[in-house]
N, C-alpha and C positions, 0 to 999 in steps of 0.2 A: 683030600683037601676039602675043607668046609665050603659051603656055598658062599660065593662072594656077596658083598653087601649090595652091589648094583651090577647091572650089565655094562653100563658105560658111565664114566665120570667125565663131564665136560668142564674144563677150567676156563672161565671167562664168559660173561653173559652179554657181551656186545652183540652186534648183528650176526657175526659168524657163529658164536657160541649158542646164542638163543635160537637161531635158525636150526642148527644141528640138533639141539636138545628137543625142540618142538617136533621135528620130523622123526627122530628116534623114538620119542615117547608115543607118537601116533602109530608106530610099528608095534607097540606093546612092550618095548624095552623098559627096563627099570633104570631110569636116568637120574643122576645127581648133577645138578648145575651149580657151580660154585663161583662166587665173585667176591672180591675184597671190598667192593663198594655196596652201598644200599641204594636201591632204585626208588624213585627216579633220580638219576645222576647225570651230570653233564659230561661231555667228552669233546676234546678239542678236535675240530674237523672243519672241512669246507661246507658241510651240511647239505651237499647235493646228492640226490639219490636218483638213479635212472638205469636205463639199459637192461641188461640181461638179468640182474638181480630181482627185477620187479615180477618176473614170472613166478619164482619161488615164493616171494612175499605175498603175491596174490593168492596162492594156495593156502597160505596161513591166515588170510583175511586182513593182512596188514595194509595193503594198498587202499582198500575200502575205508579203513579207519584213518589212514592218512588224509584222505579226502574229507572225511567227517571232522577231522581235527583242525581243519583250516590250513593245512600245509599248502604252500604256494606252488602252483603248477608252473613249470618252465617249458617253453616250447622251442628252444633253440640255444645257440651259443654265438657270442660275438668275439672275434679275434681282433686284437689291435696290434699294429706293427710299431717298431721303434720310430718310424717316420711320422706316425700319427694317423695313418690310414686304418679304417675299420671295415670289416665285413661281417654282417649278421646273417647267420645260416640257420634255417629251421631244422629241427630234427626230422628224420625220415617219417613220411606219412605211414610207413608200414608198422610203426610202433602202435601197440594197443592203447597206450596211455602216454601222456607227456611225462617228463621227469618231474621230480619234486625238489623243492628246497625246504628243508625242515630242520629245526634245531635238533641236535642229537639227543637232548634231554627228552624230547617228545618221541622221536623215531625209536630210540633204543627201548624206551618204556613199552611201546606198542609191540615190538618183537619179543621182548622179555615177557610181556603178558601172554603172548601166543604160546610160549614155552610152558608157562604156568598152567594155562587152560588146557594144554595138551596132556598134562599129567606128569611133567617132570617134577622131581623133588628139588627144591631150591634152598641153598644156604647163602644168604647175603651177609656181608660184613665178615667173611671168612676167607682167610688167605691160605693158598697152597704153599707150603714151605719146601717140600721135596717130594720126589717120587719114591714109591716102594718098588723093590725089584726082587725077583727070584732069578739069580744069574743075570743074564742080559735082558730078561723079559720084564717089562713094566707090568705091575699087578695092582697098582693103586696109588694113593697119594696120602701125605700127611697134611692135615688141615688144622690151622689154628683158628678156633672160633672167637667170637667177639669177647667172651669172658676170659680169654687167655689160655683156655685148655686146648690140648692137642689131641686129635683123633686120627687113628689109622683107618683109612677107608679103602676097601678092596673092590676091584673090578677087573675083568680081563681086558678092558680097553679104556685108555685115557686119551681124551681129545684135547689138545692144547689150542685154545682160541683166545689166548690172553695177550694178544697184541705184539707190537714190535719188540717189546722188552720181556717177552714171554718167559715165565718161570719154567714152564715145561721144556721149552727149547734150551734154556740155560742148563737145566738138569741133564739134558740129553747131550750136552757138549756142542750145541748148534748155535749158541747165542752170538758168536763173533760176527760183527756186521762189517761188510765191505763198504767203505766210504764212497767208492765209485758207483755203488748201487744203492745209494741212500740219499734221501732229501731231507733237509731241515726246513721247517715251515713255521710261520707264525700267523695268527689270526686275531682280529678284534671285531667286536660288534659296534655298529654305529646306528644312530637314528638321524633321519633328516637328509640322507644322501639323495641327490636328485639325478635326473637324466636317464632313467631306466627305459629300456625297450618295452613296448606295450605287452609283449609276450613274456616279460620277465626273463629275458635271455640271460644265461650265464655269461659272464665277461671274463676273458683271459687276455691280458695285455703283455706283450713282450717289449719291455722298455730298455733303453740303453743302460740305465743304471742297475738293471736286474739280470739281464742276459748273462749266463744261460738259464736263469730261472724265469719266473713270471709273477705278475701282479694280478690278483683277481678281485672282482666285485660281484657278489651274488645277492640279489634281492631276497629278502625274507618277508614273512607275513608282518602285517601291522606297521609298515613303513620302515622296517629295520633292514640292515644289510650286513652280510658276512664279508669282511675285507681282509686280504692277507697276501703273503709273499711265500713263494717256495724257491729253494735254491739247493743245487747239488752240494752235499756235505763236503766233498773234496774241494769244491770251489770256495766254500766258506773258509775252509782251513788255510787256503793259500794267502789270504789277506786279513785285514782287520775290519772287514765289513760288519757293521752293526745293524741287524735287520730291523730292530725297532726304530732306530733313528732314520733308517731309509724309508720305512713306512710313513713316518711323520713328514719327511720331505716330499714324498710322492703326493700325499693328500693335501699338502699345504702350499707347495711351490711348483708342481708340475702342471701339465695341461689338465689334470684332474681337479685342481684346486677349486674351480667354480662349482663343481658338483659337491664338494665337501664344505663349502663356505659356511653354510648354516647348519651343518651337522654337529653332532657331539658323540664322542666315544663313550660307550657304555661298558663298564667293567674293565678288566685288565687285558693287556695284550698277552696272549698265551702261545707257547710254542710246543711243538711235538716233532717226532721223527717218522719218516715214511720209508720202510724197506721195500725196494722196488722189485718188480717181477722180472727185471732183466737178469737177476741172479736169485731164483727161488731157493729156499732151503730144502733139504731132504724132508719129505712130508709124511713118511710112514716107517715103522719098524716093529719090532716084537712088542705088541700090546699097546701101540700108540699111533696117533695121527695128529697132524697139525693143519689148521685151516686159517684162511684169511691172512692178516698181517703177520701172525706168528709164523706162517709159511713163506713170508716175503712175496706177496702176490699183488702189490699195488701197481696199477698201470703206469709205466714209465713216462708216457707222454701226457696223459690227462691228470695224473695224480689221484685218480679215483680208486678207492679201495673197497667201498661197501659192496659193490656189485660182485667183485671177485670173491670177497669173503662169503657172501651168501651162496654163490655158485659152488664154491669148494665145500661149504658146510652141508648143502643139500646133497652133494656127491658123497661126502663122508657118511652121512646118515644112511645112504643106500648101501655102502660097504660095511657099515656096522651091522646092518641087518643080515647081509650075506655071511659075515664072519660068525654071527651067532648061529645062524642056520647050519653052517658047516662046522661049528665048534673049532674054528681055526683062526687064531689071532696072531699068527706068525708073520714075520716080516715078508716072507715069500708071498703070503696071501694078501696082506694089506698093501703091498706095493702096487696092487691092482688099482687102489684108490689114487695113488700118485700118478700112475700112467693115465688114468682117465682124466684127472684134472689137467695134467700137462697136455693131453690130447685136445681138451676143450679150449685151453688158453694159450698154447705154445705159439701158434702163428700170430695171434693178436699181440702177445707180449713181445715177440721178436720184432714185428713191424713197428710197434709203439716205441721200442728201444731205438730203432733207426730214426724215427721221427724226432725223438728227443735229441738225438745227436745232431740232426739237421737244424734243429731250432737254435743251435748255438750261433748260426750264421745270421748276422744282422742284415746283410745284403739279400740273402735268400728270403728271409721273413718279409722284408720290405717289398720285394718283388712279388712274391706269391700273394700276399694280402692285398697289395695294390691292384693286381690284376684280378683277383677274386672279387674285389669290390665293384669291378666293372664288367664281370663276365658271369652271367647266370649259369652257364654250363660248368664253369670251374667251381662256382659256389655249390652247385648241385652235387658235384663229385665229392667235395669236402663234406657235405651234409651226409652223404651215404657212408662215409667212413665210420660213423658212430654205430652202425649195425650191419655193415657189409664189409667183411674182411677183404674181399677182392678189390673194393674201392680203396680201402686203406693201403693195400699193397701198391696200388698205383701211386699213392702219395709218397711211398718210400722208395720209388724207383727213380734213379738218376735220369732215365730216359724221359720220364714224365716231365721233369723240370727242363730238360733240353727242349722238348716240344713246347712247353709253356713259354720259355724265354724267346723262342722263335716266333711265337704267335703275335 
C-alpha cells in the first residue's frame, strides 16, 4: 500500500476539530483539517466558555489571546426561579481564570489560528462528502473543493469533529438522534439590555412558560448580549410552541421587559440543535474517532458544549499519537480513547442528567432558588458544583433536598 496522504484527517474546524488538529500537529503528525466554511465564520451558540476546556486552550495560547481580544470575563452565574427569586453564585475561587463570554466568530478564529500555527494543513470551503473504506476500516475521505472538483484523500485515521449533524457520523450509520436526548435552542443578539451583575454573571432563568427548558441572558463585550431559549426536543414536538414568538413575549411582556425596554435586536434569531451527553454516540472504530458535538457530549444540565468538545479533542490527540506509535488504528485500540473520555465525563454527565430531570419541577426550582438566595452555605454548595463533582452529586441526591426542605 502506498504511503497515505496524511496521518490524520480532521473533519470540522470548530473548537473540537481545531483543538485536535493543533495538538496532533504539535506531535509531528501530518494533519489535514477540513471545513466547509471559510474563517472567520460565525456559529450559533450561547458564546460562554469556561471550566475544564480552558486548561487545554491555555496550552494553545488561546486564553491569553481571548484576554487580548477583549472577551468579557464572567465571574459567576445567576439562577432565576419561576416565582421570580434569583440567586447569584460566584464561580469557585479554585479556578485559575474566570469564564469568558465571546462571540464564536472570535473564539473559533483563535483556536483555528492555533491549529494553523501548529502546522496543520487546512482546506477551507471544502466539504467532506463521504468516507473511504477498505472493508470495515475507514481509510480516508472524499472532499469536494471550492471549484467543484472531488479529491480522494487517504489517512489511517479520520476524526469527526463536524458537529451535531456530523457527516462522519452519518457515514458511519450513527446519525440518528434520540429526541429525548436532544435540545432545540434559539439565540439572538441584542444591544442596550440593562440590569447585568457587575461580575457579568451568566443568567439562566427557569420560567413557567419555558420549563422544562430555560431562558438565558449572557452579557457580551461592547454592551451587547446573547439572549436565547433552550427546550428538550421531545417537549417541543408535543405541542405547537413557537420559540421565536415565546422569546418576543419574554423580552416584551414578562418581568424582564424593563431590561429590554430600550434594547434592539441585532440580526436574525437563529436556531440550532444540541445533542446531549445523556446518550453519547459511539466514539471510535476502525480508523475513526468522534469528538465534541459529533459524539453527543453536551452537558445535559448547563447546555455547555465547548468545554467537553475541547477535552475530548485533547484526549483524541493523545490517542492519535499512541495509534501512530503502535501502528494500530483498529477499533480494539481506539476504543481506549472512548473509555478515557467516558471515564473523564461519565459521572459529570450522569449527575447533570439527573439535575436536568429535576429542573422539570417548578415547585422544586422555586424552593431551592428561594432558599439559596437566603443561605450562603447553600449558595456555596451550588457554586462548587461547577468544578467539584462531589458537590454536584449532592445536588442530585434526593436526601439533599429532604434536608433542604427541613431546614
